[in-house]
C-alpha positions as CSV (number, residue, x, y, z in Angstrom):
1,M,-7.3,-10.6,13.1
2,S,-10.9,-10.1,11.5
3,Q,-12.2,-13.1,8.8
4,L,-12.7,-12.6,5.2
5,K,-16.3,-14.0,4.3
6,S,-16.7,-12.9,0.9
7,F,-14.1,-12.3,-2.2
8,R,-15.7,-8.9,-2.2
9,E,-13.7,-8.4,1.0
10,L,-10.4,-8.6,-1.0
11,K,-8.8,-5.5,-1.0
12,V,-7.3,-6.4,-4.8
13,Y,-10.6,-7.5,-5.7
14,Q,-12.5,-4.0,-4.7
15,K,-9.2,-2.2,-6.5
16,L,-9.6,-4.2,-9.6
17,K,-13.6,-3.8,-9.9
18,D,-13.3,-0.1,-9.3
19,L,-10.7,-0.1,-12.0
20,H,-12.6,-1.9,-14.3
21,V,-15.5,0.7,-13.8
22,E,-13.0,3.6,-14.9
23,I,-11.8,1.9,-18.0
24,H,-15.1,0.7,-19.1
25,D,-15.8,4.5,-19.0
26,E,-12.3,5.8,-20.5
27,T,-13.1,3.1,-23.4
28,M,-16.6,4.4,-24.2
29,S,-15.1,7.8,-25.1
30,F,-12.9,6.1,-28.1
31,P,-13.4,6.7,-31.7
32,K,-16.5,4.9,-32.9
33,F,-14.4,2.3,-35.0
34,E,-12.3,1.5,-31.4
35,L,-15.1,0.8,-29.3
36,Y,-15.6,-2.7,-30.4
37,E,-11.9,-3.4,-31.0
38,L,-9.1,-2.2,-28.6
39,G,-12.4,-0.6,-26.6
40,S,-14.1,-3.9,-26.1
41,Q,-10.8,-5.8,-25.3
42,A,-9.7,-3.4,-22.8
43,R,-13.3,-3.7,-21.1
44,R,-13.4,-7.6,-21.4
45,S,-9.5,-7.9,-20.0
46,S,-10.1,-5.3,-16.9
47,N,-13.8,-7.2,-16.1
48,A,-12.0,-10.6,-16.6
49,A,-9.5,-10.0,-13.4
50,P,-11.9,-9.1,-10.5
51,A,-14.4,-12.1,-12.0
52,I,-11.3,-14.7,-12.3
53,L,-10.4,-14.0,-8.8
54,A,-13.8,-14.3,-7.6
55,E,-14.5,-17.3,-9.3
56,G,-11.4,-18.7,-7.8
57,W,-12.6,-17.9,-4.5
58,G,-15.8,-19.5,-5.1
59,S,-14.1,-22.5,-5.4
60,R,-13.4,-23.1,-2.8
61,H,-9.8,-25.4,-3.8
62,T,-6.7,-23.9,-2.8
63,N,-5.1,-24.7,-5.9
64,I,-7.9,-23.3,-8.0
65,Y,-8.0,-20.4,-6.2
66,I,-4.1,-20.1,-6.6
67,E,-4.5,-20.8,-10.2
68,A,-7.2,-18.1,-10.7
69,I,-5.1,-15.4,-9.0
70,N,-2.2,-16.0,-11.5
71,R,-4.8,-15.9,-14.4
72,A,-5.9,-12.7,-13.0
73,L,-2.3,-11.3,-12.8
74,G,-2.4,-12.1,-16.4
75,E,-5.3,-10.3,-17.2
76,V,-3.8,-7.3,-15.7
77,R,-0.6,-7.4,-17.5
78,E,-3.7,-8.0,-20.5
79,T,-5.2,-4.4,-19.6
80,Q,-1.9,-2.7,-19.3
81,H,-0.7,-3.8,-22.9
82,H,-4.2,-2.3,-23.9
83,L,-3.6,0.9,-22.2
84,E,-0.5,1.1,-23.7
85,I,-1.7,0.8,-27.1
86,A,-4.5,3.6,-26.4
87,K,-1.7,5.9,-25.0
88,E,0.1,5.3,-28.4
89,K,-3.2,5.8,-30.3
90,K,-3.6,9.1,-28.1
91,Y,-6.8,8.1,-27.0
92,I,-5.7,8.3,-23.4
93,T,-3.5,11.1,-22.1
94,E,0.3,9.9,-20.8
95,Q,-0.8,11.1,-17.7
96,R,-4.0,9.1,-17.7
97,F,-2.3,6.3,-18.8
98,N,0.6,6.5,-16.0
99,D,-2.0,6.7,-13.3
100,L,-3.8,3.4,-14.5
101,D,-0.9,1.7,-14.9
102,T,0.4,2.4,-11.5
103,R,-2.6,1.5,-9.9
104,Y,-2.7,-1.8,-12.2
105,D,1.5,-2.5,-11.0
106,E,0.0,-2.3,-7.9
107,C,-2.9,-4.5,-8.3
108,G,-0.3,-7.0,-9.9
109,R,2.0,-6.8,-6.5
110,M,-0.7,-7.7,-4.5
111,L,-1.4,-10.7,-6.5
112,E,1.8,-11.7,-7.2
113,G,2.4,-11.6,-3.0
114,L,-0.8,-13.4,-2.5
115,H,0.3,-16.1,-4.8
116,Q,3.5,-16.2,-3.2
117,A,2.2,-16.3,0.4
118,L,-0.3,-19.1,-0.8
119,S,1.9,-21.4,-2.1
120,E,4.6,-20.7,0.6
121,W,1.5,-22.2,2.9
122,R,0.8,-24.8,0.7
123,D,4.9,-26.0,0.8
124,T,5.1,-25.3,-2.9
125,T,7.6,-23.1,-4.4
126,R,7.8,-20.7,-7.4
127,T,10.9,-19.9,-9.3
128,G,10.5,-18.0,-12.5
129,K,8.0,-20.5,-14.8
130,V,8.3,-23.2,-12.5
131,V,5.7,-24.5,-9.7
132,R,7.3,-27.2,-7.5
133,E,4.6,-29.3,-5.4
134,E,6.2,-32.3,-3.9
135,F,4.8,-31.7,-1.0
136,A,1.5,-30.5,-1.7
137,P,-0.6,-33.7,-2.7
138,Y,-3.9,-33.6,-0.9
139,G,-4.5,-36.1,1.7
140,S,-1.1,-35.8,3.4
141,E,0.1,-34.1,6.1
142,K,1.9,-30.9,4.9
143,G,-0.8,-31.4,2.0
144,S,-3.9,-31.0,3.6
145,F,-5.1,-27.6,2.8
146,K,-8.3,-26.4,4.6
147,W,-10.4,-23.6,3.2
148,N,-10.2,-21.9,6.4
149,E,-6.4,-21.9,6.6
150,A,-6.5,-20.2,2.9
151,V,-8.8,-17.6,3.9
152,E,-6.4,-17.3,6.9
153,V,-3.7,-17.2,4.7
154,T,-5.2,-14.5,2.8
155,L,-6.3,-12.0,5.3
156,H,-2.8,-12.1,7.0
157,F,-1.3,-11.0,3.6
158,E,-4.2,-8.4,2.8
159,E,-3.5,-6.9,6.2
160,N,0.5,-7.0,5.9
161,F,0.8,-6.0,2.3
162,H,2.1,-2.5,1.7
163,A,2.5,-1.4,-2.0
C-alpha cells in the first residue's frame, strides 16, 4: 500500500478537476446571455467540488475532511442540475449530457463511499440525514483521530473502489 501525500493524489479529486475543465470549455460556448447566468453557475459549482475536497484535506481534522466530502458531493449534484438545465435549453446535446452526468455520478459514488469509509473508521453511523457520533468525541480511545489513520482509510478506499 502506498502513501497519499497530497489531495492531488486522490482519484476523485483528479476526476472532478478534469470534469471542471471540460465544463468550463463547454459553458464558454453557451449563448452570450447565458455566459454569466447558467454558464457561470455551472463553472462555479464544478470548480467548487474539487476545491472543497482540497480544502477539507488541508484542514488535517478528520471531521472537517468528512464535512468537506459531504459539501463536495452537494456541489457535484448542483453541477448535474445545471447540466440538465443546459441540456433542456439545448446548449449541450443529450449524448454530451449523459457522458458528463455518468461521470459525475461516478464521482458522487466515490465521495459517498469515501464518506462512509471514514465514518465507519470513526465509529459513526449515517442513516439518511442523521449522523450519530456518540463514540467519536475527541480524546476518547475510540475517538482518537490521527490524520495518518484517516489518510490510510482514504487510501484503502481509493485502492478498492470499483465504480
